[in-house]
N, C-alpha and C positions, 0 to 999 in steps of 0.2 A: 333194100331196107335199114332200117339205122340201127346199129352197134351199141350195143349198150355198156353206160357211161359208168368207168369202175371208180366202185371207190379209192376216199383215200381216203388216209389210214387217221380220221382225227373222225370222220364217220362209223368209220365200223369201234372208235369205244365211244362213244357217242349213240351206236347200238345197245336196246334192249338184250340181257345177260339172255342167255339160254334157260334153259330148265338145271344145272346140274350149274352152274353160277348162280343161281336163285338159292337150291339146297342150303350151298359151299355157303352164299352169305348170309341166310338163315338161322344154321348156325355159326355160323360166329355171330351171329347179335346172338343169340339165346347163353354161349358163354361168355360177351362181353357182358350181360345184363346180369346173367347168374355169378359171375364179379364182380362183376359196384354190388350189390347186391352183400356176398362178405365182407367187403372192405366195407363197405359200410357200418356193418356187427360193425364190424374188431373196431377201424373210429371211434364203435361209440361202444366197448370196450379199457378203450387207450385211452378216453378221458373219462372213463365212468374206476377205470384206475388207480387214474392217475388225484383221482381228487378228493377220492380215499388212503390215499398215500398221501396229499398235504394233510387229511384231519389226524393221519394218524402223525405224522413227521407237527402238530401245532400241538396237538395230545397225549402224547410218547410225555415217559419219564426221562430222564437223558441219564447220561455215570454220573454226574457234575450235582444234579439236583439229587440227584438216589444219596448222594457224598454228601452231599451238603441234612439231608433226613436222618442220615445218620448222625452226623456233629452233631445236631441240635439234638439228638433220645438221648445221647452221651453223654452232652449236661445235664441232661433232665437227672437221668441216670447218674451223674456225680455226683448233686443237688439232693434225692432221696437219701444219698448215703455220709453226704456231710449230716445231712438235721434227721437223718437217722439214727448215725452217731451221738448229735450233739442230744436229742432230746434221751439217749441216753443217761450220759450222760448227768440232765440238769435232772432226772428221776435220782439217781446219786446225790443232788446236789440237797433239793428236796426231801428225804427221807431222811437223807442227815440232819433239818433244820430243824422237822418234827423232834429230831430222837431230842436235838438239844431244846431245841420248844418247853415239851416234857419236864425235861428235866428244869430249867426253869420257870419253871412253874410251882414243881414239888419247891424247892427252895426258894424257889418266895410263898411260898404254905405256909413254912417252919417257921420263916423267917416274923411271917405274923403271929403265928403262934403263942413263937417265945418273947413282943414288947408287948407289954403294956399297949395298953389299951385308955 
């Protein structure tokens, strides 16, 4: 009679797994696959958010930009106020000159009537 050979430790490890092991391995694989899918979605979302953030940074108005715009508006408003003030003064000057022009015309007409022709 032949003695059955004892299996070595390496041979035991290389044996096909038993049914509970296969089931556990299948569960681990499905959890791994599901986790990978979730990480892929998360990665895609992060990349999209980075792109959106980059776009926002490129197009957003900074405090300095806003301050420059306000300064230009203030300067424009000062110029309008100055122009408006000059317009009032010019109107007064024109009215004064028109009145004097009319007065000079009357005097010239009087002189012309007095002088012989």
